[in-house]
C-alpha positions in Angstrom: -3.4 -4.2 -32.5 -4.0 -0.5 -33.0 -0.3 0.3 -32.4 1.7 -1.0 -35.4 5.0 0.0 -33.7 4.3 -2.6 -31.0 3.6 -5.5 -33.3 7.2 -6.8 -33.0 7.1 -6.9 -29.2 5.5 -9.2 -26.7 4.0 -7.3 -23.8 4.1 -8.8 -20.3 1.9 -7.4 -17.5 3.5 -8.0 -14.2 0.2 -7.8 -12.3 -2.8 -9.8 -11.4 -5.0 -6.7 -10.9 -8.2 -7.2 -12.8 -8.4 -3.4 -13.4 -5.0 -3.2 -15.0 -5.7 -6.2 -17.2 -8.9 -4.6 -18.3 -7.2 -1.4 -19.2 -4.6 -3.1 -21.4 -7.4 -5.1 -23.1 -9.4 -1.8 -23.6 -6.3 -0.3 -25.2 -6.3 -3.1 -27.7 -3.0 -4.5 -26.5 -2.0 -8.2 -26.7 -0.2 -9.3 -23.5 0.4 -12.2 -21.1 0.3 -12.0 -17.4 3.4 -12.9 -15.4 3.0 -11.6 -11.9 5.4 -11.9 -8.9 4.4 -12.2 -5.3 6.9 -10.0 -3.6 6.8 -8.3 -0.2 5.9 -4.7 -1.0 8.3 -3.1 1.6 10.4 0.0 1.1 13.0 2.0 3.0 11.3 4.2 5.6 13.0 7.4 4.4 11.2 7.2 1.0 8.2 9.5 0.5 5.5 10.0 -2.1 6.4 8.9 -5.7 9.8 7.6 -4.5 7.9 4.8 -2.7 5.9 3.7 -5.8 8.9 4.1 -8.1 10.9 1.8 -5.7 8.1 -0.9 -5.5 7.4 -0.8 -9.3 11.1 -1.5 -9.9 11.1 -4.1 -7.2 8.2 -5.9 -8.9 10.0 -5.7 -12.3 13.3 -7.1 -10.8 11.3 -10.2 -9.6 10.0 -11.2 -13.0 12.3 -12.9 -15.6 12.1 -11.9 -19.2 12.5 -14.9 -21.6 13.6 -13.2 -24.8 14.7 -9.8 -26.1 11.4 -8.8 -27.7 9.5 -8.8 -24.4 8.6 -5.6 -22.6 7.5 -6.0 -19.0 5.0 -3.6 -17.4 4.9 -3.4 -13.7 3.2 -0.7 -11.5 2.4 0.4 -8.0 -0.2 2.8 -6.7 -0.5 4.5 -3.4 -2.7 7.2 -1.9 -0.5 9.9 -0.4 -2.3 11.9 2.3 -0.8 14.5 4.6 2.7 13.0 4.3 1.7 9.4 4.7 1.3 6.5 2.3 -2.0 4.8 2.5 -1.8 1.3 1.0 -4.4 -1.4 1.0 -6.4 -1.7 4.3 -5.9 -4.8 6.4 -9.4 -5.0 7.8 -12.7 -3.2 8.1 -11.6 -0.8 10.9 -8.5 0.2 9.0 -10.6 0.9 5.8 -13.0 3.1 7.8 -10.1 5.0 9.4 -8.5 5.6 6.0 -11.8 7.0 4.6 -12.3 9.2 7.6 -8.9 10.6 7.0 -9.6 11.3 3.4 -13.1 12.8 4.1 -13.2 16.5 3.4 -9.5 16.6 2.3 -7.3 16.5 -0.8 -5.0 13.6 -1.4 -2.7 12.5 -4.2 -3.0 9.2 -6.0 0.4 8.2 -7.3 1.1 5.4 -9.8 4.6 4.4 -10.8 5.2 2.3 -13.9 8.4 0.4 -14.7 8.9 -0.6 -18.4 11.7 -3.2 -18.7 13.3 -5.1 -21.5 16.4 -7.4 -21.5 18.6 -4.3 -22.1 17.1 -1.5 -20.1 14.4 -0.2 -17.9 12.5 3.1 -17.5 10.5 4.2 -14.4 8.0 7.0 -14.4 5.1 8.1 -12.3 1.8 10.0 -12.6 0.2 12.1 -9.8 -3.6 12.9 -9.6 -5.1 15.2 -7.0 -8.4 13.9 -5.6 -10.8 16.0 -3.5 -13.3 14.3 -1.2 -16.3 16.1 0.2 -16.9 15.6 4.0 -18.4 12.1 4.4 -20.7 10.9 7.1 -19.6 7.8 9.1 -22.7 5.9 7.9 -21.7 6.5 4.3 -18.2 5.2 5.0 -19.6 2.1 6.8 -22.1 1.4 4.0 -19.4 1.6 1.4 -16.9 -0.6 3.3 -19.5 -3.2 4.1 -21.0 -3.4 0.6 -17.9 -3.0 -1.5 -15.1 -4.4 0.8 -12.3 -2.3 -0.8 -9.5 -4.3 0.8 -7.6 -4.6 -2.5 -7.5 -0.9 -3.1 -4.9 1.7 -2.0 -6.6 4.2 0.3 -9.6 1.8 0.8 -11.6 3.1 -2.1 -12.3 2.8 -5.8 -13.3 6.0 -7.6 -15.4 4.0 -10.0 -17.5 2.6 -7.2 -20.4 4.1 -5.1 -18.0 6.1 -2.9 -16.7 7.9 -6.0 -20.2 8.8 -7.2 -21.2 10.3 -3.9 -18.0 11.5 -2.3 -15.5 12.9 -4.8 -16.0 16.6 -5.6 -13.3 16.9 -8.2 -10.0 15.6 -9.5 -7.0 17.2 -11.1 -5.2 14.9 -13.5 -5.7 11.4 -14.9 -8.9 9.6 -14.0 -7.6 6.2 -15.1 -4.6 6.7 -12.8 -7.0 6.7 -9.8 -8.6 3.5 -11.0 -5.1 1.9 -11.2 -3.2 2.7 -14.4 -2.6 6.0 -16.2 -3.4 4.8 -19.7 -2.6 7.9 -21.7 0.8 8.3 -20.1 1.5 4.6 -20.3 1.0 4.5 -24.1 3.1 7.6 -24.6 6.0 6.2 -22.6 5.7 2.7 -24.1 5.9 4.0 -27.7 8.9 6.2 -26.7 10.5 3.1 -24.9 10.6 1.1 -28.1 12.0 4.0 -30.1 15.0 4.4 -27.8 
């Protein structure tokens, strides 16, 4: 492992997301997966990062740690557009409607991460601004039909075709949009074990 300070700890990823697993592998981290299957609901008064903070903590609370050297990593991502949280689309029509809403507009991708040990927890979030150029309906339909982005917040993956043709620019972390802000995660993780 490239991070000597983490050698004494056992990392637990509380997610079945293939993208999040791949990021931890690419970071050179050793970890096990122990995901929960919770209902991702939140109080209606929450907005923006407060939503993802709440759900990341909810996920962490649902997973038991087995010994005091384990550090659990849970996270939640949403697309925040014009005062509304866009989660994963339920079907083709909802995915198309989400992308029509994002077309020609700026939105924020917010990811919250909860780090938890047997003695404490720390929640933080990262916000990235994403700017879509105006998209034609046939582009949106092509993307939804060929990539079926039903497991992605906001109905898109920046690393897929729609990102190549539709995103004009981003302000902030690219990996956050894919599903995990890796630079910030490593900084916070190394601080977490020092405290």
